[in-house]
N, C-alpha and C positions, 0 to 999 in steps of 0.2 A: 229328166235324169241323164239322158245322153248328152244334153248340152252341158251339164255340170261336169260330166266325166271328160268331155272334150276340153273344157276350160282348164281342168286341173292337170291333165296329162299331155295336152298338146304343147309342143316345144318345151318339154320339161327341162331340157338341158339349159336353155337360155334363162328359164325362170330360176333355176338353181344358182346360176352365175349371178343373176341380178340380186338374189337374196343374199349371197355371199358378199357382193360389193356393198350392199346397203349395211350389212353388219359391220364390215370393216370401216365404213364411213362413220357409223355411229360410235364405234370404239375410239376412232381418232378424235372426234369432236368431244366425247366424254373425257378423253385423256387430256385435252387442252383446257378443261374447266379448272379454275383456280379456287383454292380454299384459303381462308385466313385464320390465323391463330393469334390469340392475345396471350403474351407471356409476361411473367413478372421476373425480371432478370436482375441479378446482383451487380452492383457497381464495384469494379476493381481498379486499382491504380498501379501503373507500371512506371519504371524509371524515375522513382522519387529519389532525390539526393539523400545521401546518408546524413544522419543527425538533423533531419527536417521532417515535420509531420503536420497533419491537418488538425487545427484547433477548434474549428466551428462545427456546429451540428449541420450535417448535410444529408441530402437524399441518398439513402443506401440501396434502394431498389427502384427500378424504372419499368414502367409499362411499355412494352414494345409489341406492335402488331405486325406480323409477317405474312407474306403472301407467297404461295407456291402451288404447283400443279397438284391436283388431287392424287393422293396416295404416294407422293414422292418423298415427303419429309414428315418426320415426327419429332418435335422438339421437347418432348416431355422428359428427356433424360437429363436435363440440367446442364447440357454441354455448352450453352451459350452464356456469355457475360457481356456486360457493357464496360469496355476498357477505356480508361482515360490516361493518356500519356502525359506525365509530368516532367518530361525531359526539358531542362532549361528553366524550369520554374524556380523562383527565388522567394524567400520570406518577405512578407510585406502586406499591402492592402488586400482586401478580399477581391477575388477575381472570378469572373464567370467563364465556364468552360462549356461551349455548345456541344450538343449531342447530335450526331448524324449517323447515317447508315455505316460509315466507316468505323464507328465505335463498337459495332456489334461484332465481336470476335468469332472466328471459326464459322462464319455463315456460309452454308453450302452454295454452290453456283445454282442459279435459277431461283433463288429465294430472294424476294424483294422486301425491303422495309417499307411498310405502309405509313406507320406513324410511331413517334417516340414521345412519351410524356413522363416527366417534363422534358422540355427541349434543351435545357441547359442546367448545369449544377454550379453553384457558387461555393468556392473554397477559400479558406484563409490558411495560408501556410506560415508556420513559425519554426524557429530553431528549437531543437530538443535540448533541454537542460536537465540537470539533476540537483537535488537538494535533500539534505538530511533534516528530518523532522522528529519531534518528540512523540512518543507513544503515550497516550493517556488511558490507563486501565479503568474500566467501569466495574466497580465492585457492587455486588448485590447481596443484601442480607447483613446479618450481624454474627460475629463469632459467638462461641459458647459463653455462658455467663461466667464472669470473672476473667475473661480474656479480651484482648484488644489487638487491633492491627497497629503495629509499631513502625512498619516500613513497607513500601511497595517499590519494587525494582523493575524497571522496564527498559529495554534497549531502544535505541533510535532506529528508524528505518529510512531508506532512500526512496524518494519518489522521482519518477521520470516522466517527462511529457512536454507538451508545448510550453514555451516560456511563460506566457501570460497565465496559463492555468496553474503551473507549478508555483508561481509567485503568490498566488492567492491562498495557498494551503500552508498552515503553520503547525498543525498537529494532526495526529491520527488517533482514532478511537478504537478500542478493542471491543470485541463482542462481550456481553455480560459474563462476569466471573462470579460464581456463587460461592459465598463464604459462610453461609448459614450454619451455625452449630459447630464450627471448626475450633479446635484448640491447639493446633500446631501449624507450622509453616506450610504453605501450599505453593507448589510449582505447577503452573498450568500453561500449556501451549494453546494459544488462541489466535483466531483470525483478526486481522486489522482492517479497518474500513476508513477510507478517506473521503467517501461520498462524492467521488468524481470519476466517472467512467472513462474520461479522456486520459487518465493518468495510470501509470503502472507503479508497482511498489515492490521493493526488494528488501527483506523477504516478505512474503505474503502473510506469514504467521510468525509469532514471537513467543518466547518463554517469559511469562510474568511470574515474579517471585513475591508472594504476599507473606510477609513475616507476621505470624500471629503468636503472641506471647501472653503470659499471665499479666494481669493488670499490676501496676507497680505503685508504691508509695514513696513519698519523699523522706529523705534522711539527711540530717545535718550533723557534722562532727566539727566541733569548735576547738580552737587553741591547739592546733597541731604545730609543734616546734619545727623551725626551719633549720636544716643542717647545711653547712658549707662544704663543698667538694672542690678539689681534693683536700684532704686534711693537711695541715701544716702551712697553708697559705694565709697570710695575715689580711683579713678583710673585715669590714664592719657592716653589720646588718642594721638598716634603719627600721625594718619591720621584722619581728622575731617569730611571729606566729600567724597561721592562716586558718581559714575555715573552709571546709569542703562540703559542697551540696551535691547530692546524688539521689538515686532511686534504687529500691530493692523490690523483689516480688512481694505481693500481698501475703503470701504464705511464709515468707522469711520470718522466723521466730527468734533469730539471734539478735545480738546488740553490738553494733560497731562502736569502737572506742578509739581514742587518740593512739593507743598502742598498735592498732591495726594499719596505721598509715605512716608513710615516710614522705616528708616534704624536703626537697633538696634544691640548692642553687649552685651551679657550677661556675666558679670564678677563675678557672685555670687560664683562660685565654684573655682575661681582662688586663689592661695596662694600668699600672699605678697612676693615680691622679687625684686631685682635690675634689673634682666634681664626682657625684655619685652616678652609678649606672642603674637603669631600670630593667629588671629581668623577671621573666615568668617562672615561678617555682614549678618544679616537676613533682607530681604526686603519684606515688605507687603504693600498692597493697603489700604489706609485709608477708602475708600468707596467701598461698594459691587457693585456699579454701573459698575465698570470697571473689576470686577473679571470675567475671561473668555474672556474678550475683549483684555486686554493687557497680553502678555505672555513674561515673562523675558527670555532673552537669555544669558545675562552675566552681571556681576557687576564688575566695574573697580574702584579701584583694587579689586581682589577677596578675599584678606586677608588684614587685617590691624594690626598694632602693638599696643598693650595695655600693660601698666605697672600698676600692682596692688600695690598701696602704702601701705595701711593697711586695 
């Protein structure tokens, strides 16, 4: 027991100093140990020329392994990116851009890049162009019984993107527009899809006008006399009567007659000559009651011969 006591307390000062030195040495060695972190970093591009963009599918995230002293760095905050400088790049053939430690932006001092995967990224740069394309509405369902779609109006949109991608697109499709059971005109603001993620579109949504009206039936009115305008000018009509073909709603119960129409030919600007002129007769409704109800489809014949005498 005395031997143990002598061992523990003999030269206690030297032993305390030795213990302290050993602790400091251990801390120094432990502090020099390195740790590695594998990060999934986004790829960003800088100094790209205006009106130029990337047209191919490229790697958008890169696996990077970093090495640093234990406890000195933590990269989970997303502050690091893989930057590719496109200064001086021009449109043309696909080009490979190597990835090195210099591409890791905002890397703290003392942090080393162990590996990068992939080691390069291939890019195809193209000029940016714009083109107007037609919007094709997608209608789903059927209107109410006795009604029909008579007209669909859609604006055009502008697509923007790499030249080769833009040239491949000729039209844009709307999201489905439901018309089931409708009996009146529908105005719907819908999104438009071109099925190409590399392209942008202006605007991204459009107003589609779907005109829904009552179904119509055909009406023919024959032997409508042609009048010459203005009165007092001597001219000869080779054809004196025309036939009008049009439509009215199914629910229209009236009857259109010759007296409801006026067919005229204006000869005021014609020069007198032996040869006859061919002119299109103008058809109007004499009563406002039928305006919008009757719609002209054709006039038979569509032109008539007129001779200006003097």
